[in-house]
VOBA-1610 file (N, C-alpha, C; in pm, whole numbers, padded with zeros to 5 digits, always signed):
BEGIN
Met+03277-07340-06682Met+03239-07217-06528Met+03048-07195-06547Gln+02980-07239-06428Gln+02917-07208-06370Gln+02803-07047-06444Val+02665-07039-06449Val+02638-06891-06474Val+02725-06838-06378Pro+02758-06708-06350Pro+02808-06670-06248Pro+02714-06518-06166Val+02748-06553-06055Val+02632-06400-05979Val+02698-06285-06059Leu+02662-06168-06082Leu+02721-06021-06096Leu+02682-05917-05974Ser+02775-05837-05924Ser+02709-05775-05861Ser+02803-05646-05938Ile+02643-05542-05957Ile+02712-05381-06003Ile+02719-05285-05914Ile+02846-05254-05905Ile+02839-05184-05807Ile+02881-05038-05823Ile+02756-04930-05762Ile+02794-04751-05845Ile+02835-04721-05744Pro+02938-04611-05678Pro+02893-04530-05608Pro+02865-04386-05654Cys+02760-04346-05576Cys+02604-04173-05621Cys+02690-04090-05517Tyr+02696-03983-05568Tyr+02718-03830-05497Tyr+02604-03757-05552Asn+02481-03711-05504Asn+02449-03584-05580Asn+02428-03610-05684Glu+02352-03741-05705Glu+02307-03794-05866Glu+02164-03766-05894Glu+02133-03706-05844Glu+01937-03682-05832Glu+01935-03687-05978Glu+01943-03600-06023Glu+01925-03590-06198Glu+01965-03701-06307Ala+02052-03771-06242Ala+02089-03901-06377Ala+02115-04047-06270Ile+02065-04018-06135Ile+02035-04164-06091Ile+01947-04289-06127Glu+01815-04206-06184Glu+01701-04280-06199Glu+01700-04311-06358Asn+01754-04297-06453Asn+01788-04317-06599Asn+01858-04447-06545Thr+02003-04406-06489Thr+02067-04524-06492Thr+02062-04649-06419Leu+01944-04633-06334Leu+01862-04739-06237Leu+01816-04860-06358Lys+01753-04741-06424Lys+01639-04808-06524Lys+01773-04897-06663Thr+01827-04817-06706Thr+01894-04885-06791Thr+02033-05025-06745Leu+02083-04973-06640Leu+02129-05103-06548Leu+02031-05177-06546Leu+01916-05207-06461Leu+01829-05281-06471Leu+01853-05375-06585Asp+01735-05296-06702Asp+01745-05350-06854Asp+01830-05432-06893Tyr+01937-05337-06830Tyr+02080-05474-06942Tyr+02084-05593-06823Leu+02079-05602-06660Leu+02111-05696-06630Leu+02015-05803-06682Lys+01904-05766-06694Lys+01777-05857-06722Lys+01817-05923-06858Glu+01855-05824-06961Glu+01892-05872-07103Glu+02025-06012-07046Leu+02114-05982-06973Leu+02252-06074-06956Leu+02168-06195-06910Thr+02074-06164-06795Thr+01986-06270-06706Thr+01961-06382-06815Asp+01845-06277-06894Asp+01781-06369-07021Asp+01865-06462-07125Arg+01988-06422-07168Arg+02060-06514-07247Arg+02174-06584-07197Asn+02174-06589-06999Asn+02194-06687-06920Asn+02381-06650-06899Ile+02428-06524-06943Ile+02519-06467-06918Ile+02497-06427-06753Val+02496-06394-06716Val+02453-06389-06545Val+02355-06421-06471Ser+02396-06472-06396Ser+02257-06568-06274Ser+02137-06486-06281Glu+02042-06500-06215Glu+01943-06484-06234Glu+01913-06373-06044Lys+01996-06403-05974Lys+02058-06359-05817Lys+02146-06252-05870Ser+02205-06165-05952Ser+02306-06104-06001Ser+02208-05989-05953Phe+02265-05876-05945Phe+02205-05772-05831Phe+02289-05620-05863Leu+02229-05458-05847Leu+02294-05362-05850Leu+02395-05356-05682Tyr+02458-05256-05641Tyr+02469-05223-05540Tyr+02486-05120-05525Leu+02435-05000-05513Leu+02482-04857-05473Leu+02499-04821-05323Val+02633-04743-05371Val+02648-04663-05217Val+02647-04497-05207Asp+02535-04475-05112Asp+02526-04321-05097Asp+02703-04252-05081Asp+02734-04176-05088Asp+02859-04164-05060Asp+02819-03982-05007Gly+02724-03980-04895Gly+02624-03901-04853Gly+02593-03740-04891Ser+02578-03772-04990Ser+02477-03701-05082Ser+02408-03602-04992Ser+02398-03447-04997Ser+02278-03372-04952Ser+02189-03333-05066Asp+02163-03433-05223Asp+01997-03383-05248Asp+01929-03499-05244Lys+01887-03533-05353Lys+01759-03641-05315Lys+01823-03823-05312Thr+01932-03791-05343Thr+01996-03900-05435Thr+01952-04007-05355Tyr+01971-04021-05220Tyr+01941-04145-05155Tyr+01772-04174-05124Ser+01673-04097-05115Ser+01547-04080-05134Ser+01541-04174-05287Ile+01553-04121-05338Ile+01556-04202-05496Ile+01570-04372-05472Leu+01701-04387-05413Leu+01781-04456-05415Leu+01626-04604-05342Glu+01628-04530-05229Glu+01545-04585-05148Glu+01355-04634-05191Lys+01332-04551-05259Lys+01189-04556-05387Lys+01212-04713-05440Trp+01322-04689-05488Trp+01394-04794-05604Trp+01395-04966-05552His+01506-04951-05430His+01458-05020-05325His+01401-05110-05281Asn+01330-05019-05266Asn+01126-05088-05241Asn+01040-05185-05306Glu+01061-05104-05448Glu+01028-05152-05546Glu+01106-05282-05637Asn+01227-05286-05576Asn+01292-05409-05647Asn+01438-05424-05520Pro+01354-05498-05409Pro+01446-05593-05320Pro+01532-05625-05373Asp+01506-05709-05478Asp+01595-05814-05505Asp+01701-05790-05557Lys+01711-05712-05635Lys+01800-05669-05721Lys+01851-05527-05734Ile+01826-05444-05563Ile+01888-05304-05544Ile+01918-05309-05402Lys+02013-05341-05391Lys+02083-05299-05270Lys+02151-05122-05264Val+02117-05143-05129Val+02181-04983-05052Val+02254-04953-04928Leu+02381-04862-04960Leu+02461-04846-04856Leu+02450-04683-04853Lys+02442-04662-04704Lys+02451-04513-04717Lys+02529-04425-04631Phe+02684-04352-04702Phe+02723-04332-04599Phe+02669-04207-04477Ser+02775-04186-04354Ser+02712-04083-04248Ser+02716-03953-04310Lys+02813-03932-04428Lys+02918-03821-04479Lys+02945-03852-04613Asn+03009-03778-04614Asn+03051-03768-04804Asn+03242-03791-04737Phe+03295-03948-04785Phe+03409-03985-04751Phe+03498-03984-04918Gly+03424-03952-05006Gly+03444-03928-05139Gly+03479-04061-05206Asn+03492-04046-05377Asn+03440-04164-05416Asn+03529-04272-05421Gln+03657-04247-05409Gln+03718-04377-05362Gln+03692-04487-05201Lys+03658-04406-05148Lys+03624-04448-05032Lys+03490-04485-05088Ala+03399-04450-05128Ala+03244-04561-05192Ala+03270-04639-05194Ile+03408-04635-05365Ile+03395-04773-05439Ile+03449-04905-05323Leu+03558-04868-05229Leu+03598-04964-05159Leu+03461-05031-05080Ala+03412-04914-05025Ala+03299-04973-04964Ala+03211-05083-05005Gly+03210-05008-05124Gly+03083-05083-05190Gly+03174-05237-05218Leu+03304-05279-05265Leu+03338-05395-05288Leu+03380-05446-05173Leu+03386-05441-05046Leu+03429-05449-04926Leu+03222-05547-04872Glu+03190-05390-04879Glu+03046-05454-04782Glu+02974-05580-04892Val+02977-05546-05008Val+02915-05623-05129Val+02957-05822-05120Arg+03025-05823-05032Arg+03117-05985-04995Arg+03015-06049-04918Lys+02947-05995-04866Lys+02806-06099-04735Lys+02730-06150-04823Tyr+02707-06063-05009Tyr+02622-06160-05083Tyr+02670-06238-05135Asn+02789-06277-05137Asn+02865-06376-05242Asn+02892-06365-05345Pro+02901-06309-05444Pro+02897-06295-05538Pro+03009-06289-05654Asp+02973-06402-05678Asp+03116-06445-05811Asp+03218-06376-05855Cys+03180-06212-05931Cys+03277-06112-05985Cys+03129-05930-05931Cys+03254-05913-05949Cys+03208-05729-05949Cys+03233-05680-06023Val+03142-05592-06057Val+03148-05455-06182Val+03166-05300-06103Thr+03260-05212-06091Thr+03220-05102-06083Thr+03229-05015-06221Ile+03128-04884-06174Ile+03081-04827-06308Ile+03058-04676-06205Asp+03064-04585-06255Asp+03020-04417-06259Asp+02821-04467-06282Ala+02773-04363-06170Ala+02688-04350-06143Ala+02623-04256-06265Asp+02721-04176-06363Asp+02692-04119-06493Asp+02663-04155-06561Leu+02685-04317-06587Leu+02739-04402-06722Leu+02786-04354-06811Gln+02854-04281-06806Gln+02941-04207-06909Gln+03044-04353-07046Gln+03098-04427-06852Gln+03136-04546-06901Gln+03032-04641-06967Asp+03033-04728-07081Asp+02921-04760-07172Asp+02953-04943-07078Glu+02793-04937-07065Glu+02764-05027-06916Glu+02738-05174-07049Arg+02783-05130-07174Arg+02747-05299-07266Arg+02894-05352-07273Thr+03009-05287-07236Thr+03121-05309-07220Thr+03136-05464-07100Ile+03046-05436-07036Ile+03034-05560-06886Ile+03042-05661-06946Glu+02957-05692-07077Glu+02978-05861-07095Glu+03075-05865-07194Lys+03174-05795-07225Lys+03361-05846-07274Lys+03411-05827-07109Phe+03342-05757-07030Phe+03420-05780-06884Phe+03415-05916-06860Leu+03298-05989-06847Leu+03227-06103-06839Leu+03332-06214-06947Glu+03301-06180-07050Glu+03438-06314-07151Glu+03549-06299-07073Glu+03597-06247-07062Glu+03751-06231-06957Glu+03747-06312-06873Phe+03598-06274-06721Phe+03643-06340-06694Phe+03621-06480-06652Lys+03530-06529-06775Lys+03534-06679-06789Lys+03629-06748-06866Lys+03704-06611-06913Lys+03826-06713-06967Lys+03941-06769-06815Gly+03936-06711-06721Gly+03982-06708-06595Gly+04040-06567-06531Asn+04039-06475-06646Asn+04082-06338-06533Asn+04006-06282-06439Gln+04061-06300-06362Gln+04045-06245-06210Gln+04024-06097-06195Ile+04125-06008-06246Ile+04049-05884-06301Ile+04044-05850-06399Val+03945-05737-06449Val+03988-05732-06606Val+03900-05524-06589Cys+04052-05481-06679Cys+04018-05336-06599Cys+03954-05236-06773Gly+03882-05154-06730Gly+03864-05107-06848Gly+03896-04983-06858Ile+04010-04981-07024Ile+04037-04852-07060Ile+03991-04774-07106Arg+04015-04639-07092Arg+03946-04560-07197Arg+03963-04541-07335Asn+03923-04569-07451Asn+04033-04528-07563Asn+04080-04419-07617Asp+03989-04331-07563Asp+04050-04155-07557Asp+03983-04101-07476Arg+03986-03934-07495Arg+03934-03854-07386Arg+03890-03696-07438Lys+03829-03796-07555Lys+03769-03688-07678Lys+03633-03575-07558Thr+03617-03672-07431Thr+03480-03614-07375Thr+03517-03481-07270Asp+03642-03489-07251Asp+03729-03416-07133Asp+03773-03267-07175Ser+03785-03206-07093Ser+03814-03060-07058Ser+03975-03064-07167Phe+04050-02926-07203Phe+04183-02948-07206Phe+04219-02971-07103Ser+04188-02915-06997Ser+04246-02917-06872Ser+04260-03089-06780Lys+04178-03103-06809Lys+04146-03258-06728Lys+04279-03329-06826Lys+04230-03314-06966Lys+04299-03415-07071Lys+04477-03389-07028Phe+04477-03264-07000Phe+04688-03248-06974Phe+04692-03313-06825Thr+04572-03257-06781Thr+04661-03344-06568Thr+04640-03491-06575Ala+04515-03588-06679Ala+04556-03694-06676Ala+04652-03767-06712Leu+04690-03692-06880Leu+04814-03761-06944Leu+04930-03737-06868Ala+04968-03609-06760Ala+05056-03549-06716Ala+05109-03667-06607Phe+04990-03726-06530Phe+05000-03823-06382Phe+05015-03941-06471Tyr+04957-04025-06552Tyr+04991-04080-06592Tyr+05103-04097-06623Lys+05217-04009-06768Lys+05335-04012-06727Lys+05440-04011-06627Phe+05415-03940-06495Phe+05456-03938-06420Phe+05476-04054-06311Ile+05343-04092-06324Ile+05369-04180-06204Ile+05422-04334-06243Asn+05424-04342-06388Asn+05499-04448-06457Asn+05672-04407-06459Leu+05720-04307-06438Leu+05834-04244-06448Leu+05871-04307-06307Leu+05787-04263-06171Leu+05836-04302-06114Leu+05828-04420-06018Gly+05781-04553-06114Gly+05818-04691-06107Gly+05722-04739-06087Val+05560-04727-06065Val+05452-04735-06101Val+05403-04830-06228Asp+05339-04931-06216Asp+05319-05012-06354Asp+05154-04997-06340Met+05135-04871-06434Met+04939-04838-06427Met+04967-04774-06608Glu+04883-04871-06632Glu+04801-04852-06786Glu+04763-04723-06799Pro+04766-04662-06886Pro+04751-04535-06884Pro+04629-04539-06945Asn+04511-04429-06927Asn+04392-04374-06901Asn+04254-04515-06859His+04368-04600-06723His+04279-04680-06650His+04204-04614-06572Ser+04056-04652-06563Ser+03970-04584-06507Ser+03909-04692-06348Asp+03830-04649-06309Asp+03793-04717-06218Asp+03676-04783-06221Phe+03611-04820-06398Phe+03552-04894-06402Phe+03642-05071-06486Arg+03589-05170-06399Arg+03647-05302-06424Arg+03535-05370-06327Leu+03641-05502-06371Leu+03571-05659-06316Leu+03672-05732-06198Val+03620-05765-06111Val+03706-05841-06034Val+03641-05921-05986Ser+03680-06024-05922Ser+03632-06177-05860Ser+03647-06177-05722Lys+03544-06277-05655Lys+03544-06290-05510Lys+03641-06338-05433Glu+03794-06383-05498Glu+03910-06441-05486Glu+03979-06270-05451Val+03989-06198-05555Val+04006-06083-05564Val+03973-05989-05429Leu+03826-05991-05427Leu+03792-05919-05320Leu+03852-05958-05147Glu+03855-06083-05160Glu+03910-06126-05040Glu+04029-06116-04972Val+04167-06068-05116Val+04257-06023-05084Val+04290-05872-05071Leu+04175-05791-05118Leu+04148-05650-05069Leu+04103-05635-04979Ser+04039-05766-04908Ser+03981-05675-04722Ser+04069-05701-04659Arg+04233-05792-04732Arg+04298-05786-04594Arg+04432-05636-04593Tyr+04422-05514-04710Tyr+04464-05445-04699Tyr+04396-05324-04600Arg+04484-05201-04504Arg+04399-05194-04419Arg+04416-05058-04402Glu+04500-05031-04521Glu+04559-04854-04547Glu+04425-04818-04529Val+04449-04626-04498Val+04320-04546-04452Val+04302-04466-04627Asn+04390-04471-04703Asn+04399-04347-04833Asn+04438-04538-04936Leu+04353-04596-04997Leu+04433-04706-05052Leu+04355-04640-05180Phe+04468-04602-05251Phe+04452-04619-05374Phe+04406-04731-05487Leu+04324-04736-05516Leu+04281-04842-05579Leu+04319-04897-05650Arg+04354-04799-05783Arg+04420-04830-05925Arg+04566-04916-05925Gly+04627-04853-05829Gly+04738-04897-05799Gly+04735-05024-05718Val+04636-05046-05610Val+04678-05199-05560Val+04594-05307-05645Phe+04556-05289-05740Phe+04486-05401-05829Phe+04574-05440-05906Gln+04662-05347-05970Gln+04773-05377-06028Gln+04878-05478-05968Glu+04910-05444-05872Glu+05040-05555-05793Glu+04962-05636-05736Phe+04826-05659-05783Phe+04790-05846-05701Phe+04843-05928-05733Gly+04892-05937-05849Gly+04966-06141-05915Gly+04819-06160-05985Phe+04708-06164-05977Phe+04621-06222-06025Phe+04635-06225-06196Lys+04568-06303-06244Lys+04552-06343-06421Lys+04490-06181-06415Lys+04529-06102-06511Lys+04469-05988-06541Lys+04436-05986-06698Gln+04359-05889-06744Gln+04338-05810-06908Gln+04246-05745-06919Tyr+04274-05631-07004Tyr+04265-05511-07028Tyr+04123-05510-07135Val+04005-05377-07116Val+03872-05408-07243Val+03904-05276-07255Tyr+03870-05240-07376Tyr+03912-05118-07409Tyr+03729-05081-07441Phe+03757-04932-07422Phe+03566-04864-07431Phe+03607-04775-07435Asp+03455-04661-07497Asp+03455-04601-07549Asp+03382-04454-07387Val+03386-04345-07399Val+03308-04280-07298Val+03266-04181-07390Arg+03097-04193-07344Arg+02985-04120-07383Arg+02964-03978-07302Pro+02933-03824-07360Pro+02868-03725-07305Pro+02805-03776-07171Arg+02838-03678-07113Arg+02752-03666-06967Arg+02615-03667-07000Leu+02504-03663-06958Leu+02336-03616-07046Leu+02324-03546-06920Gln+02323-03614-06760Gln+02242-03484-06653Gln+02343-03521-06601Gly+02323-03361-06489Gly+02395-03358-06407Gly+02571-03309-06459Glu+02624-03283-06340Glu+02733-03263-06357Glu+02861-03358-06331Ser+02950-03338-06329Ser+03055-03436-06293Ser+03143-03340-06204Lys+03162-03443-06070Lys+03224-03429-05921Lys+03349-03398-05936Phe+03422-03445-06003Phe+03518-03453-06026Phe+03589-03319-06058Asn+03701-03235-05964Asn+03697-03081-06004Asn+03912-03114-06054Phe+03978-03011-06052Phe+04111-02970-06062Phe+04173-03022-05902Phe+04106-02990-05843Phe+04145-03020-05688Phe+04101-03187-05628Ser+04014-03229-05684Ser+04007-03374-05609Ser+04093-03472-05737Leu+04121-03458-05837Leu+04196-03533-05940Leu+04329-03464-05879Met+04413-03363-05850Met+04526-03308-05764Met+04573-03422-05684Thr+04440-03440-05559Thr+04432-03561-05490Thr+04440-03680-05488Leu+04361-03704-05563Leu+04371-03852-05597Leu+04508-03870-05647Ala+04540-03783-05767Ala+04729-03804-05819Ala+04869-03809-05696Leu+04785-03777-05609Leu+04892-03692-05492Leu+04932-03840-05427Gln+04787-03852-05397Gln+04790-04050-05317Gln+04809-04189-05377Gly+04825-04149-05504Gly+04852-04270-05563Gly+04998-04262-05566Ile+05050-04128-05595Ile+05220-04138-05620Ile+05261-04150-05473Thr+05249-04100-05348Thr+05275-04106-05259Thr+05216-04270-05153Ser+05151-04337-05222Ser+05106-04509-05164Ser+05201-04554-05284Phe+05258-04503-05371Phe+05327-04659-05402Phe+05431-04592-05485Ser+05572-04512-05477Ser+05654-04478-05471Ser+05673-04388-05390Ile+05803-04462-05415Ile+05922-04344-05260Ile+06071-04294-05353Val+06014-04290-05493Val+06110-04159-05557Val+06146-04048-05565Pro+06005-03972-05489Pro+06042-03856-05460Pro+06136-03783-05341Leu+06122-03918-05276Leu+06187-03905-05095Leu+06391-03896-05171Arg+06357-03977-05292Arg+06515-04004-05290Arg+06543-03872-05423Phe+06449-03810-05464Phe+06490-03650-05531Phe+06534-03612-05440Val+06462-03613-05324Val+06505-03491-05201Val+06661-03514-05213Ser+06691-03624-05135Ser+06813-03666-05116Ser+06921-03613-05249Val+06887-03671-05335Val+07014-03652-05457Val+06973-03483-05487Thr+06896-03402-05440Thr+06904-03290-05485Thr+06972-03239-05380Gly+06927-03245-05210Gly+07022-03216-05119Gly+07178-03205-05144Phe+07206-03315-05171Phe+07334-03369-05251Phe+07414-03231-05362Ile+07363-03217-05460Ile+07405-03143-05563Ile+07363-03025-05536Met+07305-02980-05432Met+07254-02831-05364Met+07384-02774-05299Phe+07473-02947-05196Phe+07590-02884-05125Phe+07663-02845-05205Phe+07711-02963-05293Phe+07772-02944-05397Phe+07774-02828-05448Thr+07733-02747-05480Thr+07678-02633-05582Thr+07737-02504-05468Ser+07685-02548-05366Ser+07731-02468-05233Ser+07853-02455-05243Leu+07924-02545-05238Leu+08080-02577-05206Leu+08160-02513-05330Leu+08086-02535-05450Leu+08139-02438-05577Leu+08189-02262-05555Leu+08076-02268-05538Leu+08014-02125-05463Leu+08131-02080-05364Ala+08112-02139-05266Ala+08205-02066-05167Ala+08363-02041-05200Ile+08384-02151-05286Ile+08567-02190-05333Ile+08579-02028-05408His+08436-02027-05484His+08471-01906-05550His+08436-01772-05539Ala+08356-01770-05406Ala+08374-01623-05328Ala+08509-01625-05229Val+08579-01726-05240Val+08708-01719-05139Val+08802-01658-05260Tyr+08827-01756-05386Tyr+08902-01690-05463Tyr+08892-01576-05495Glu+08784-01462-05556Glu+08747-01361-05589Glu+08771-01261-05490Lys+08755-01289-05347Lys+08824-01216-05222Lys+08977-01209-05223Val+09064-01358-05239Val+09206-01393-05203Val+09307-01327-05349Ala+09204-01356-05429Ala+09296-01341-05559Ala+09283-01202-05643Asn+09160-01165-05627Asn+09150-01031-05681Asn+09056-00905-05614Gln+09069-00973-05524Gln+09050-00833-05405Gln+08948-00752-05428Asn+08835-00862-05506Asn+08692-00817-05544Asn+08592-00844-05503Thr+08480-00815-05399Thr+08394-00873-05338Thr+08213-00907-05402Val+08290-00808-05448Val+08136-00758-05595Val+08109-00815-05675Ser+08211-00901-05731Ser+08173-00942-05899Ser+08120-01132-05834Gly+08025-01146-05898Gly+08010-01269-05815Gly+07833-01275-05786Trp+07814-01095-05709Trp+07713-01137-05655Trp+07559-01146-05706Ala+07476-01087-05816Ala+07426-01203-05869Ala+07442-01343-05865Thr+07529-01411-05906Thr+07507-01552-05916Thr+07482-01565-05726Ile+07526-01519-05694Ile+07487-01579-05547Ile+07391-01595-05512Val+07303-01425-05490Val+07143-01454-05502Val+07031-01554-05586Met+07082-01543-05712Met+07027-01633-05798Met+07038-01751-05710Ala+07190-01817-05679Ala+07197-01923-05603Ala+07134-01982-05489Leu+07117-01832-05426Leu+07027-01884-05241Leu+06866-01899-05319Ala+06837-01861-05436Ala+06671-01817-05447Ala+06659-01942-05486Ile+06709-02033-05564Ile+06724-02172-05638Ile+06781-02198-05528Ile+06825-02241-05454Ile+06851-02320-05298Ile+06710-02299-05240Gly+06688-02177-05226Gly+06558-02165-05112Gly+06428-02212-05140Gly+06400-02174-05265Gly+06258-02300-05373Gly+06326-02407-05396Leu+06442-02498-05371Leu+06412-02632-05398Leu+06402-02701-05296Gln+06415-02630-05190Gln+06436-02686-04999Gln+06285-02682-04993Ile+06222-02567-05007Ile+06047-02526-04973Ile+05950-02616-05074Leu+06035-02693-05242Leu+05976-02795-05289Leu+06000-02947-05148Cys+06122-02991-05174Cys+06117-03114-05111Cys+06079-03106-04963Ile+06087-02993-04868Ile+05999-03011-04748Ile+05870-03051-04811Gly+05826-03002-04906Gly+05678-03027-04945Gly+05658-03165-04993Ile+05749-03244-05037Ile+05714-03387-05090Ile+05734-03410-04924Ile+05842-03413-04877Ile+05858-03474-04709Ile+05697-03492-04689Gly+05657-03357-04640Gly+05563-03347-04629Gly+05416-03462-04624Glu+05402-03435-04772Glu+05319-03549-04816Glu+05332-03681-04767Tyr+05392-03683-04771Tyr+05458-03850-04715Tyr+05428-03892-04555Leu+05466-03760-04519Leu+05396-03740-04337Leu+05294-03759-04345Gly+05213-03680-04371Gly+05073-03675-04429Gly+04996-03771-04414Gln+05042-03898-04521Gln+04989-03992-04497Gln+05029-04113-04409Leu+05160-04039-04365Leu+05176-04182-04261Leu+05095-04110-04080Phe+05090-03985-04110Phe+04937-03935-03975Phe+04817-03999-03991Gln+04758-03986-04126Gln+04611-04061-04120Gln+04669-04236-04077Glu+04776-04263-04137Glu+04799-04413-04156Glu+04783-04469-03970Val+04844-04356-03879Val+04903-04471-03716Val+04754-04392-03681Lys+04690-04325-03735Lys+04546-04304-03633Lys+04461-04428-03715Ala+04442-04457-03769Ala+04376-04562-03803Ala+04209-04521-03805Arg+04142-04448-03838Arg+04059-04383-03845Arg+03951-04492-03937Pro+03828-04512-03855Pro+03747-04571-03999Pro+03764-04529-04142Arg+03770-04572-04242Arg+03776-04541-04357Arg+03657-04493-04430Tyr+03530-04549-04363Tyr+03433-04498-04393Tyr+03258-04510-04266Ile+03228-04475-04275Ile+03105-04499-04166Ile+02982-04525-04246Val+02871-04643-04229Val+02776-04644-04283Val+02711-04623-04153Glu+02559-04558-04234Glu+02476-04488-04142Glu+02339-04595-04168Lys+02308-04617-04308Lys+02250-04720-04327Lys+02284-04810-04417Glu+02182-04945-04462Glu+02218-05013-04548Glu+02063-05080-04548Leu+01993-05048-04712Leu+01864-05162-04781Leu+01921-05302-04801Glu+01927-05410-04730Glu+01919-05534-04809Glu+01837-05593-04880
//
C-alpha cells in the first residue's frame, strides 16, 4: 500500500482555551508521521467550528492563514451539535480525496499517538478502526453510570455496540462514500459504522484529564444522544409498549373478575379498594411511559419527514 493521505477531523465548540495547544500538538505529530513516511506529506487537519460564540473561529482563521496547506476550516452558521460537526467533517472532507480520516475531540483527551495504531490496522486492510477507552477514570460518577447504563441497555435492545466506544476512529474513503448515501437527519454515527459490514478492528487507548476549558457534554446532551441512538437502531421499545398493553389488559380483566366476585359472592364492595387504586396508579404510569416512548419515535419521524438540512455552512477556509 502506498503512503496514505490522512485527514484529522476535529469538531470544535467554544474551545478558545484549548484549541491552540491542540493545533500545535497535532501539527507536530502530523509532521512526525510524515517524516517517518507513515502518512503522506499531503495529510492535513480539518476543523469544524460548530457555531462557537467565543474566539475559536478567529484562532482557527489565523492558524489557517499561517498553514493553508495543513489546516482547513469549516464554519457552521450556528451550533448544530457535536454529531453534526463530526458528520460534516466526514462528508465535506471528501473533496480533498484523503485515503483515510480520523475524528478526534478538540480537547485531546483522546491520546493522539493512538492514531499510529489506527494506521497500522488500516494498512492491514481494515476499513474502520474504532477507538475503545480502556477505562473511565477521568469521568465523574454520574457520567460513568449513565455511560455504562447506556451501553448495557442499547445492547439489550439488540444494537451491537462495543462498550466505551467513542467517536475517536479511523475510516477509509470507501466508508465515507457509503456514509454519504445515508440521508437521515439524526444520524447516530456510533451505530451506523457498526452496521456497514466493512472489515473492522478495535484499538484501545487511555483517556487523559482535560487540561484547558470545560467539557461541552452535560447530562442532558448525553441523554439526548442516548435516546437518538436507541430510537434510530431499535424497535424493541415499541414492542415493549405492545407487550405491556397486553399485560395490563389481562391484569385489568382479572381485577374486573375479582370485583364481580366480591359483589356477588361476598356482597362486599369495600374489600379490594386499595388493590384497585394501586392497579389504576400503575396502569396510569405505564400508559404515560408508553406514550412517551411512542412520542420519541414520532419525534424522530417528524424531523426526518421535514428533511431540513442537517447543518448549514457559513464559511469554509480551503
